[in-house]
PAGUDO-857131 format. One line per 4 residues: number of its first residue (from 1); their letters; for each residue x, y negated, z of N, C-alpha, C. Coordinates in Angstrom, 2 decimals, always signed. Layout:
N
NUM = A = X,Y,Z,X,Y,Z,X,Y,Z | ...
END
This chain:
206
1 = MHQK = +7.73,-31.59,+18.88,+6.41,-31.05,+18.53,+6.39,-30.67,+17.06 | +5.83,-29.49,+16.74,+5.80,-29.04,+15.37,+4.83,-29.86,+14.54 | +5.21,-30.09,+13.28,+4.32,-30.72,+12.33,+3.16,-29.77,+12.02 | +1.96,-30.32,+11.88,+0.80,-29.49,+11.56,+0.76,-29.26,+10.05
5 = PSYP = +0.95,-28.02,+9.59,+0.97,-27.78,+8.16,-0.45,-27.87,+7.58 | -0.52,-28.20,+6.29,-1.80,-28.24,+5.60,-1.62,-27.68,+4.21 | -2.40,-26.66,+3.87,-2.31,-26.01,+2.58,-3.71,-25.83,+2.03 | -3.85,-25.74,+0.72,-5.18,-25.70,+0.13,-5.94,-24.42,+0.45
9 = DKVW = -7.25,-24.59,+0.63,-8.18,-23.49,+0.80,-9.02,-23.36,-0.46 | -9.11,-22.15,-0.99,-10.06,-21.87,-2.06,-11.14,-20.99,-1.46 | -12.37,-21.45,-1.52,-13.46,-20.77,-0.82,-14.52,-20.31,-1.82 | -14.86,-19.03,-1.72,-15.94,-18.43,-2.52,-17.12,-18.13,-1.61
13 = MTKD = -18.23,-17.76,-2.23,-19.42,-17.43,-1.44,-19.29,-16.07,-0.76 | -18.58,-15.12,-1.37,-18.49,-13.77,-0.82,-17.05,-13.29,-0.79 | -16.79,-12.26,+0.03,-15.45,-11.68,+0.11,-15.03,-11.05,-1.21 | -15.96,-10.36,-1.88,-15.62,-9.73,-3.15,-15.16,-10.76,-4.17
17 = AALK = -15.84,-11.90,-4.21,-15.45,-12.96,-5.13,-14.10,-13.54,-4.74 | -13.85,-13.69,-3.44,-12.56,-14.21,-2.98,-11.42,-13.25,-3.34 | -11.65,-11.95,-3.15,-10.63,-10.95,-3.51,-10.33,-11.00,-5.00 | -11.36,-11.10,-5.81,-11.16,-11.15,-7.26,-10.38,-12.41,-7.66
21 = GMMT = -10.76,-13.55,-7.08,-10.07,-14.79,-7.39,-8.62,-14.76,-6.95 | -8.37,-14.23,-5.77,-7.01,-14.14,-5.26,-6.15,-13.21,-6.12 | -6.71,-12.07,-6.50,-5.96,-11.12,-7.30,-5.69,-11.67,-8.70 | -6.62,-12.45,-9.23,-6.41,-13.09,-10.53,-5.21,-14.02,-10.48
25 = EALQ = -5.11,-14.80,-9.40,-3.96,-15.71,-9.26,-2.66,-14.94,-9.06 | -2.73,-13.82,-8.34,-1.54,-12.99,-8.13,-1.04,-12.44,-9.46 | -1.95,-11.97,-10.30,-1.55,-11.42,-11.60,-1.03,-12.51,-12.52 | -1.60,-13.70,-12.43,-1.08,-14.82,-13.22,+0.35,-15.15,-12.81
29 = ALMQ = +0.63,-15.09,-11.51,+2.00,-15.33,-11.03,+2.95,-14.28,-11.58 | +2.52,-13.02,-11.61,+3.36,-11.95,-12.18,+3.65,-12.22,-13.65 | +2.64,-12.65,-14.39,+2.80,-12.91,-15.82,+3.77,-14.05,-16.07 | +3.90,-14.94,-15.08,+4.81,-16.07,-15.20,+6.16,-15.78,-14.52
33 = SGTP = +6.42,-14.49,-14.31,+7.68,-14.02,-13.72,+7.86,-14.46,-12.27 | +6.76,-14.72,-11.58,+6.82,-15.04,-10.16,+6.64,-13.79,-9.32 | +6.73,-13.95,-8.01,+6.53,-12.84,-7.08,+5.36,-13.18,-6.16 | +4.18,-12.62,-6.44,+3.03,-12.88,-5.57,+3.07,-12.00,-4.32
37 = VILS = +2.87,-12.64,-3.16,+2.84,-11.92,-1.89,+1.50,-12.23,-1.23 | +0.70,-11.19,-1.02,-0.60,-11.36,-0.36,-0.45,-11.00,+1.11 | -0.84,-11.94,+1.97,-0.69,-11.75,+3.42,-2.05,-11.76,+4.10 | -2.18,-10.94,+5.11,-3.39,-10.92,+5.95,-2.98,-10.51,+7.35
41 = YFSD = -3.80,-10.93,+8.34,-3.42,-10.74,+9.74,-3.95,-9.46,+10.37 | -4.97,-8.86,+9.77,-5.62,-7.73,+10.42,-5.67,-6.51,+9.51 | -5.66,-5.33,+10.11,-5.60,-4.09,+9.34,-6.84,-3.88,+8.48 | -8.01,-4.33,+8.95,-9.21,-4.15,+8.14,-9.16,-5.01,+6.88
45 = RQQE = -8.61,-6.20,+7.00,-8.44,-7.04,+5.80,-7.38,-6.44,+4.87 | -6.32,-5.91,+5.45,-5.30,-5.27,+4.63,-5.88,-4.09,+3.86 | -6.79,-3.36,+4.51,-7.43,-2.23,+3.85,-8.33,-2.72,+2.71 | -9.03,-3.83,+2.92,-9.87,-4.39,+1.86,-9.03,-4.74,+0.63
49 = ISDF = -7.84,-5.29,+0.87,-6.97,-5.67,-0.24,-6.48,-4.43,-0.98 | -5.97,-3.44,-0.25,-5.44,-2.24,-0.91,-6.54,-1.48,-1.63 | -7.75,-1.42,-1.06,-8.87,-0.77,-1.73,-9.20,-1.49,-3.04 | -9.18,-2.81,-2.99,-9.51,-3.59,-4.19,-8.46,-3.39,-5.28
53 = TLLK = -7.17,-3.39,-4.90,-6.12,-3.21,-5.89,-6.19,-1.82,-6.52 | -6.50,-0.81,-5.72,-6.66,+0.55,-6.26,-7.85,+0.62,-7.22 | -8.94,+0.01,-6.83,-10.15,+0.04,-7.65,-9.92,-0.63,-9.00 | -9.16,-1.73,-8.98,-8.94,-2.49,-10.21,-7.68,-2.08,-10.95
57 = GVPY = -6.93,-1.12,-10.41,-5.72,-0.66,-11.07,-4.58,-1.68,-11.05 | -4.54,-2.50,-10.03,-3.49,-3.52,-9.90,-2.25,-2.90,-9.26 | -1.08,-3.01,-9.89,+0.13,-2.46,-9.27,+0.52,-3.23,-8.02 | +0.76,-2.50,-6.94,+1.10,-3.20,-5.70,+2.11,-2.38,-4.90
61 = SIVD = +2.82,-3.07,-4.01,+3.75,-2.43,-3.09,+3.51,-3.00,-1.70 | +3.47,-2.12,-0.71,+3.32,-2.56,+0.68,+4.69,-2.84,+1.26 | +4.88,-4.05,+1.74,+6.16,-4.45,+2.31,+6.10,-4.30,+3.82 | +6.94,-3.42,+4.35,+7.03,-3.25,+5.80,+8.49,-2.98,+6.17
65 = ANFT = +8.74,-2.52,+7.38,+10.11,-2.32,+7.84,+10.87,-1.29,+7.02 | +10.15,-0.41,+6.33,+10.79,+0.65,+5.54,+10.90,+0.32,+4.06 | +10.45,-0.86,+3.67,+10.44,-1.22,+2.26,+11.83,-1.70,+1.84 | +12.38,-1.12,+0.77,+13.73,-1.49,+0.35,+13.82,-1.82,-1.14
69 = TPAS = +12.83,-1.45,-1.94,+12.91,-1.64,-3.38,+12.48,-3.04,-3.79 | +13.33,-3.82,-4.44,+12.92,-5.13,-4.92,+11.76,-4.99,-5.90 | +10.78,-5.85,-5.76,+9.60,-5.76,-6.62,+9.65,-6.82,-7.71 | +9.39,-6.42,-8.94,+9.36,-7.38,-10.03,+8.09,-7.25,-10.87
73 = TSVL = +7.40,-6.13,-10.76,+6.22,-5.91,-11.59,+5.01,-5.51,-10.75 | +5.01,-5.83,-9.48,+3.86,-5.48,-8.65,+3.56,-6.59,-7.65 | +2.32,-6.61,-7.21,+1.90,-7.53,-6.16,+2.37,-6.97,-4.83 | +2.95,-7.82,-4.00,+3.43,-7.38,-2.69,+2.36,-7.65,-1.63
77 = LMDA = +2.12,-6.66,-0.79,+1.17,-6.80,+0.32,+1.95,-6.78,+1.62 | +1.72,-7.78,+2.48,+2.50,-7.91,+3.71,+1.61,-8.28,+4.88 | +1.92,-7.70,+6.02,+1.24,-8.03,+7.27,+1.74,-9.39,+7.76 | +0.84,-10.37,+7.85,+1.25,-11.71,+8.27,+1.79,-11.72,+9.70
81 = QWLH = +1.25,-10.85,+10.55,+1.74,-10.78,+11.93,+3.18,-10.29,+11.96 | +3.51,-9.31,+11.10,+4.89,-8.82,+11.00,+5.81,-9.93,+10.52 | +5.35,-10.72,+9.55,+6.15,-11.84,+9.06,+6.37,-12.86,+10.18 | +5.36,-13.08,+11.00,+5.46,-14.02,+12.12,+6.52,-13.57,+13.12
85 = DSLQ = +6.59,-12.24,+13.37,+7.42,-11.72,+14.45,+8.80,-11.22,+14.02 | +8.98,-10.95,+12.72,+10.16,-10.22,+12.27,+11.12,-11.07,+11.43 | +12.37,-11.13,+11.88,+13.40,-11.77,+11.07,+13.66,-10.99,+9.79 | +13.50,-9.67,+9.86,+13.69,-8.82,+8.69,+12.70,-9.20,+7.58
89 = AMDF = +11.45,-9.43,+7.97,+10.42,-9.78,+6.99,+10.72,-11.13,+6.35 | +11.09,-12.11,+7.17,+11.39,-13.44,+6.62,+12.62,-13.39,+5.73 | +13.62,-12.61,+6.13,+14.83,-12.48,+5.32,+14.51,-11.83,+3.97 | +13.59,-10.86,+3.98,+13.19,-10.22,+2.72,+12.61,-11.26,+1.77
93 = LLQQ = +11.72,-12.12,+2.29,+11.12,-13.14,+1.44,+12.17,-14.14,+0.97 | +13.11,-14.46,+1.83,+14.17,-15.39,+1.45,+14.98,-14.83,+0.29 | +15.31,-13.54,+0.35,+16.06,-12.92,-0.74,+15.23,-12.88,-2.02 | +13.93,-12.60,-1.89,+13.06,-12.59,-3.07,+12.93,-13.97,-3.69
97 = SKIA = +12.96,-15.00,-2.85,+12.82,-16.37,-3.35,+14.02,-16.80,-4.18 | +15.14,-16.11,-4.01,+16.33,-16.41,-4.80,+16.27,-15.76,-6.19 | +15.35,-14.80,-6.33,+15.21,-14.07,-7.59,+14.09,-14.67,-8.45 | +12.99,-15.04,-7.80,+11.83,-15.57,-8.53,+11.02,-16.47,-7.61
101 = TLNL = +10.15,-17.28,-8.21,+9.28,-18.14,-7.42,+8.30,-17.31,-6.60 | +8.22,-17.59,-5.31,+7.28,-16.89,-4.45,+5.93,-17.59,-4.46 | +4.88,-16.82,-4.54,+3.53,-17.32,-4.39,+2.90,-16.61,-3.19 | +2.76,-17.31,-2.08,+2.22,-16.71,-0.87,+0.71,-16.97,-0.82
105 = LFYG = -0.05,-15.88,-0.87,-1.50,-15.96,-0.94,-2.09,-15.33,+0.33 | -2.65,-16.14,+1.19,-3.22,-15.65,+2.45,-4.68,-15.28,+2.24 | -5.02,-14.04,+2.60,-6.41,-13.60,+2.53,-7.05,-13.86,+3.88 | -7.68,-15.02,+3.99,-8.30,-15.43,+5.25,-7.33,-16.12,+6.19
109 = HYPI = -7.89,-16.72,+7.21,-7.12,-17.42,+8.24,-7.07,-16.60,+9.53 | -6.07,-16.90,+10.36,-6.07,-16.35,+11.71,-7.08,-17.16,+12.54 | -7.83,-16.52,+13.43,-8.87,-17.25,+14.17,-8.37,-18.45,+14.96 | -7.14,-18.39,+15.48,-6.59,-19.49,+16.27,-5.61,-20.29,+15.41
113 = PEKE = -5.94,-21.55,+15.10,-5.10,-22.33,+14.18,-3.65,-22.49,+14.63 | -3.43,-22.66,+15.94,-2.06,-22.90,+16.41,-1.12,-21.74,+16.07 | -1.63,-20.52,+16.18,-0.79,-19.37,+15.88,-0.46,-19.30,+14.39 | -1.45,-19.60,+13.57,-1.20,-19.63,+12.12,-0.21,-20.73,+11.76
117 = NELL = -0.34,-21.88,+12.42,+0.58,-22.99,+12.15,+2.02,-22.64,+12.51 | +2.20,-21.82,+13.55,+3.54,-21.37,+13.89,+4.18,-20.64,+12.71 | +3.41,-19.74,+12.09,+3.95,-18.99,+10.95,+4.21,-19.91,+9.76 | +3.31,-20.84,+9.49,+3.50,-21.75,+8.36,+4.73,-22.63,+8.57
121 = NKIA = +4.97,-23.04,+9.81,+6.18,-23.82,+10.09,+7.44,-22.99,+9.89 | +7.39,-21.71,+10.30,+8.53,-20.82,+10.09,+8.81,-20.64,+8.60 | +7.75,-20.45,+7.82,+7.91,-20.28,+6.37,+8.49,-21.55,+5.76 | +7.96,-22.70,+6.15,+8.45,-23.96,+5.60,+9.93,-24.18,+5.91
125 = AALK = +10.32,-23.81,+7.14,+11.72,-24.00,+7.55,+12.66,-23.03,+6.82 | +12.21,-21.78,+6.69,+13.09,-20.75,+6.12,+13.12,-20.76,+4.60 | +11.96,-20.99,+3.98,+11.84,-20.82,+2.53,+11.66,-22.12,+1.77 | +11.42,-23.21,+2.49,+11.22,-24.51,+1.86,+10.04,-24.49,+0.87
129 = LRNE = +9.03,-23.71,+1.20,+7.86,-23.60,+0.32,+6.84,-24.67,+0.66 | +6.12,-25.11,-0.34,+5.00,-26.01,-0.12,+3.86,-25.66,-1.08 | +4.06,-25.94,-2.37,+2.98,-25.75,-3.32,+2.66,-24.29,-3.61 | +3.52,-23.38,-3.18,+3.33,-21.96,-3.48,+2.50,-21.24,-2.42
133 = IKFF = +1.89,-21.96,-1.50,+1.08,-21.34,-0.45,-0.38,-21.73,-0.64 | -1.27,-20.71,-0.63,-2.70,-20.96,-0.72,-3.45,-20.01,+0.19 | -4.63,-20.44,+0.62,-5.51,-19.60,+1.42,-6.77,-19.28,+0.61 | -7.20,-18.03,+0.72,-8.38,-17.57,-0.01,-9.40,-17.07,+1.02
137 = SSLD = -10.54,-17.72,+1.06,-11.54,-17.41,+2.07,-12.92,-17.31,+1.43 | -13.89,-16.95,+2.25,-15.26,-16.87,+1.76,-16.21,-17.33,+2.85 | -17.42,-17.67,+2.44,-18.40,-18.18,+3.41,-18.86,-17.11,+4.39 | -18.60,-15.84,+4.07,-18.95,-14.78,+5.02,-17.79,-14.38,+5.92
141 = DRAF = -16.69,-15.18,+5.90,-15.66,-15.00,+6.91,-16.28,-15.29,+8.28 | -15.84,-14.56,+9.30,-16.52,-14.60,+10.60,-16.60,-16.02,+11.20 | -15.47,-16.71,+11.28,-15.46,-18.04,+11.90,-16.30,-19.03,+11.11 | -16.17,-18.97,+9.80,-16.89,-19.90,+8.95,-18.39,-19.60,+8.96
145 = EMFG = -18.72,-18.32,+9.07,-20.12,-17.92,+9.12,-20.80,-18.48,+10.37 | -20.05,-18.54,+11.46,-20.61,-19.04,+12.72,-20.67,-20.55,+12.77 | -19.72,-21.21,+12.11,-19.65,-22.68,+12.22,-19.40,-23.31,+10.84 | -20.45,-23.67,+10.15,-20.27,-24.52,+8.98,-20.57,-23.93,+7.63
149 = ADNI = -20.81,-22.64,+7.52,-20.99,-22.02,+6.21,-22.22,-22.57,+5.49 | -23.30,-22.81,+6.23,-24.53,-23.27,+5.59,-24.34,-24.61,+4.90 | -23.61,-25.53,+5.54,-23.39,-26.85,+4.94,-22.60,-26.74,+3.65 | -21.52,-25.95,+3.68,-20.69,-25.81,+2.48,-21.44,-25.06,+1.39
153 = KGIM = -22.20,-24.05,+1.78,-22.98,-23.30,+0.80,-23.97,-24.21,+0.09 | -24.60,-25.11,+0.85,-25.53,-26.05,+0.25,-24.85,-26.96,-0.76 | -23.64,-27.41,-0.43,-22.88,-28.27,-1.34,-22.50,-27.50,-2.61 | -22.06,-26.24,-2.43,-21.66,-25.43,-3.58,-22.85,-25.19,-4.50
157 = EKMG = -24.02,-24.95,-3.92,-25.21,-24.71,-4.73,-25.64,-25.97,-5.46 | -25.54,-27.14,-4.79,-25.88,-28.40,-5.44,-24.93,-28.70,-6.60 | -23.68,-28.26,-6.46,-22.69,-28.45,-7.54,-22.90,-27.46,-8.67 | -23.78,-26.49,-8.46,-24.03,-25.50,-9.50,-22.99,-24.40,-9.56
161 = LKEN = -22.21,-24.25,-8.50,-21.18,-23.21,-8.50,-21.81,-21.84,-8.34 | -21.30,-20.91,-9.11,-21.77,-19.53,-9.04,-20.91,-18.73,-8.07 | -21.32,-17.48,-7.79,-20.62,-16.65,-6.81,-19.16,-16.44,-7.18 | -18.85,-16.38,-8.50,-17.47,-16.12,-8.92,-16.66,-17.40,-9.09
165 = EAIE = -17.20,-18.53,-8.64,-16.48,-19.80,-8.72,-16.14,-20.28,-7.32 | -14.97,-20.89,-7.19,-14.50,-21.34,-5.87,-14.60,-22.86,-5.76 | -14.68,-23.31,-4.54,-14.57,-24.74,-4.26,-13.23,-24.96,-3.55 | -12.50,-25.98,-3.97,-11.22,-26.34,-3.36,-11.22,-27.84,-3.13
169 = HAMV = -11.37,-28.24,-1.86,-11.54,-29.65,-1.55,-11.08,-29.89,-0.11 | -10.55,-31.09,+0.15,-10.09,-31.42,+1.50,-11.21,-31.27,+2.53 | -12.44,-31.56,+2.11,-13.59,-31.42,+3.00,-13.75,-29.97,+3.46 | -13.51,-29.03,+2.53,-13.64,-27.61,+2.86,-12.54,-27.19,+3.83
173 = TKAM = -11.32,-27.63,+3.55,-10.20,-27.30,+4.43,-10.46,-27.82,+5.85 | -10.99,-29.03,+5.96,-11.31,-29.61,+7.27,-12.42,-28.83,+7.96 | -13.41,-28.39,+7.18,-14.51,-27.62,+7.77,-14.00,-26.28,+8.29 | -13.09,-25.65,+7.54,-12.50,-24.39,+7.99,-11.73,-24.61,+9.29
177 = ARAR = -10.97,-25.71,+9.34,-10.17,-26.00,+10.53,-11.06,-26.25,+11.74 | -12.15,-26.98,+11.55,-13.07,-27.27,+12.67,-13.71,-25.99,+13.20 | -14.09,-25.10,+12.29,-14.69,-23.83,+12.70,-13.73,-23.03,+13.57 | -12.47,-22.95,+13.16,-11.49,-22.18,+13.91,-11.11,-22.86,+15.22
181 = QKIA = -11.14,-24.20,+15.25,-10.88,-24.91,+16.50,-11.96,-24.61,+17.53 | -13.19,-24.44,+17.07,-14.28,-24.08,+17.98,-14.07,-22.67,+18.53 | -13.57,-21.78,+17.67,-13.25,-20.43,+18.13,-12.15,-20.49,+19.18 | -11.08,-21.21,+18.86,-9.93,-21.30,+19.77,-10.34,-21.88,+21.12
185 = AGVR = -11.26,-22.85,+21.11,-11.69,-23.48,+22.35,-12.42,-22.50,+23.26 | -12.97,-21.44,+22.68,-13.68,-20.46,+23.47,-12.84,-19.29,+23.94 | -11.53,-19.32,+23.60,-10.62,-18.23,+23.99,-9.76,-18.70,+25.15 | -9.93,-18.09,+26.31,-9.14,-18.48,+27.48,-7.74,-17.88,+27.42
189 = QEVM = -7.66,-16.58,+27.18,-6.37,-15.91,+27.06,-6.52,-14.84,+25.98 | -5.78,-15.03,+24.90,-5.95,-14.15,+23.74,-5.54,-12.71,+24.05 | -6.37,-11.78,+23.61,-6.07,-10.35,+23.66,-5.85,-9.89,+22.23 | -4.68,-9.35,+21.94,-4.35,-8.95,+20.59,-5.21,-7.76,+20.16
193 = ASTE = -5.48,-7.68,+18.86,-6.29,-6.59,+18.31,-5.82,-6.31,+16.89 | -5.98,-5.06,+16.46,-5.50,-4.68,+15.13,-6.49,-5.06,+14.02 | -7.79,-5.13,+14.36,-8.78,-5.48,+13.35,-9.44,-6.81,+13.72 | -9.98,-7.46,+12.70,-10.63,-8.75,+12.94,-11.87,-8.59,+13.81
197 = SAWY = -12.67,-7.56,+13.54,-13.89,-7.35,+14.33,-13.55,-7.10,+15.79 | -12.49,-6.30,+16.04,-12.08,-6.03,+17.42,-11.56,-7.31,+18.09 | -10.89,-8.16,+17.32,-10.38,-9.42,+17.88,-11.54,-10.26,+18.43 | -12.60,-10.37,+17.65,-13.74,-11.17,+18.09,-14.45,-10.54,+19.27
201 = QKNY = -14.53,-9.22,+19.29,-15.16,-8.53,+20.42,-14.39,-8.79,+21.71 | -13.07,-8.82,+21.63,-12.23,-8.96,+22.82,-12.04,-10.41,+23.25 | -12.15,-11.33,+22.30,-11.75,-12.71,+22.59,-12.84,-13.76,+22.54 | -13.90,-13.49,+21.81,-14.88,-14.56,+21.65,-16.28,-14.02,+21.85
205 = KI = -16.98,-14.58,+22.83,-18.34,-14.20,+23.13,-19.27,-15.37,+22.79 | -20.26,-15.07,+21.96,-21.19,-16.13,+21.58,-22.19,-16.38,+22.71
END
């Protein structure tokens, strides 16, 4: 039986704040000669990331089956589903890890925890990564919005956190996991989809 991976969640109140926080950490990794890799599971989230990098003038490269140029001065954007399914993608990261420290930054979670855990176990086995993996989410993420956002938002407001400040706590990670477990419990047989909104339309009925 696979070990259940656990990695830190940084949660903001809004997606825009989460994108800004994630990109700030990616640029910090670049400044420290690391290789930041931003991963997301759905095309609409990938579009949000590329739009944000263009708007802010952040240098980035999209890593896919046709990508061959080693990156040293740009943020790498990668489809997490491709990494899950492709030996080529994992081998690319393995080669990059021999050149510089990898920082894997996930923009949001996959709705079904077990599938995400499969990828995290593959990464752990292939790359021996632990502290270099983080998740960046927001209270307006679909699963969290349906299950638990109000409680966490209340805690963040009581702590005096502003929209551009994140909360990172085991309680938050557990709340995120519980929300996604409720989603998974309502999915009888998963139907794959390219966008997050389409995934929910096909798989989860409130």
